[in-house]
N, C-alpha and C positions, 0 to 999 in steps of 0.2 A: 704296278707303279707308273705315274705319268711321266712322260718324256717330252721335252720341248726343244725347239730348234734354237741353237746358240750359236749366233753368226761368227763368234770369235774361235770356235773350235771346230775340227774337221768332223763331218758327219760320216760315220761308218754303219755298216750293218753287221750284226752279230748273230750267231746261231742261237736260236731259242729266244730272241729278243726282236721286237719291232725295230727298235733303232738303239743307238747309244752314241755317245760322243767322246772322241779322243781327248785326253788332256794332257798326255806327256808324249813327247816326240823323242826321236832317237832309238836306242837299243831296247829300252823297256817301254812298253806300250801299256796304258792304263785308260780306262774310260769311267764315266761316272753315269749313275742312274738314280732314280727315286729310290727310297727306303721300302723294304718289305720287311713284314713281321718276322720272317725267318732269319733276318740279319741281326736282330736285337742283342742276342747273346754275344756274337763276335763284337759288335760295336761297344757293348758293355766292356768287354775284355780290353779293347784299345782305349776307352776312356779311363779305366782303372790303371792301365799301365801309363798313360800320359799325364795324368793329373795326381797331386797329392791326395791322400786319402780324405782329408777335410774339404777338398775341392771337387772331387769326382762325383758325378751324377750316378744315383743308384740304378741298377738294373729296371726297377719299377719305373723310375722318371723317365729313362730312355724309352721303354715300352709304351709309355703313356704318350710321349711325344711322336713315336712312330705311328701310333694309332690316331691321335686327335690332331696332329700338326704334320701330317706326311707331306703337304705342299711346302714345308719349310725345312726339309730334311733330304739331303742327297748323301750318297756314298761313293767312294772312288773305289775301283774294282781293277785288279790286275789279273789277266788270265794265267793260269798255271796248268801243268799236265793233270793235276788232281782235281781241277776244277776252279772257278773264279774265286780270287782271294780278296776279301775286303781289306783294303789297306789305309782307308781314311774315310772321314765323314764330317758333315757340318750339319748342325740342327739348331733350331729356333722356334719361338712361339711367338704369336702375335698379342699386341695389347692395345689399349687405348690410351691416348695421350702421346706427348712427345719426348718424355723423359724416361730414362731406364732406372727402375727402382727395384727393391726386393718384390713389391706387389705386381709390377708389370711383368716380372720374370717368373712369377709363381703359378700362373695358369695360362691357358691358351684361349684366347678371345678371337674366333675366327675372323670377324669382321673388323678386328683392330687395324689401325693404320700404322702402327709401329711394330717392326720385326726386331725382337730381341735374340741375338744369336747366343746361344749358350756354349756351344762347343765347336771348335775348329781343331781337328785332330788328324794327324798322320802317324802311322805306325812307326817306331823306332828304325826299322830296317829299310824304310822308304823315305826317311827325312833327307834334306839337302839336295833334292832332285827337282825342285820347283813344283812339286805335286800340290803342296798346300796353297801356294800363291795362285797357281791356275785353277785349283778347285774352289778357291774363294771368288776369284773373278767370275768363274762359271756360275757359282752360287748366286751372285748378285744379278746376273742375267736371268737365271732360272726364276728366282723369287719374283722379279718384276713381271714376268710372263704368267707364273702360277697363281700369284696373289695380286692383281694388277691395282687393288686399292691401296697398296702400302704407299705412305709418303716418306718413310725414313727406316732405316736399319741401324741399330746401336748394338755395341757390345762393350764388355769391360775387358781390359788385358793388363798383364804385368808390364812394368816399365820396359823390359828388354824386348818386348814384342811390338812396341809402338811403331818402329820403323817398318816392320813387316806389313802392319796393317795400313800404314800411311801409303806404302808402295802399291797396295790394293786399292787405293782411292778413298780410304776413310780420313776424315778429319778429327783432330784432337779436340775433345770437349773440355777435359780436365780431369782432376781427381774425382773418383766416384764416391758417392756415399754409401754405395753397396758394400758390405762387409761380407766376405765369402772366404773362409780360411784365414790364415794369419799375415799375408802380405797385402799391401795397398794395391788398388785397382785404378786404372784409368779408363775413362769412357771415350769411345770413338764412335763416330757416325757417318753414314752416307745419306744425303737427301736424294729422294727420287723425284722425277726420273733421272737416272744415271746413265751416262752413255754406255752403250753395249758394243 
């Protein structure tokens, strides 16, 4: 997995890793790193537990993103006595054009200038600890370094998450034409370069 220098996060060394980055301060420490294929099953479990059945990505979709769009995929990891535990992740794919559509989210185009974020997920036991917001800010920094040709990142979210994404620097575009599950979605975006 590729690792990049994120100025907003504390750099640390970890056993068996070249480097990693602290994303949570205080009593519980966590770090993030690039995705590895061995992470896919755990990531799929987190996805299934976090999204309704008609919205959750399949194991096959997550595995495909990990293989083909690894530069657009990070995981949050918490050290534990039994080994490092994956507690969250963000993944996306690149597309051509400036608008988020079903088509733009359906395949990864490595040279695409638009990053479509598919999932921002933190496990239930680790929510309300600012892991998601810090991981999202780190992700924006990460993708600007890992995929320097990007000009924008977009996502769709439910209405109750608009404030969360606004606080991370996203701007509201408006109701999304994308239909995914039964609830309405709102498109939000960040144009690059975004301050790191």
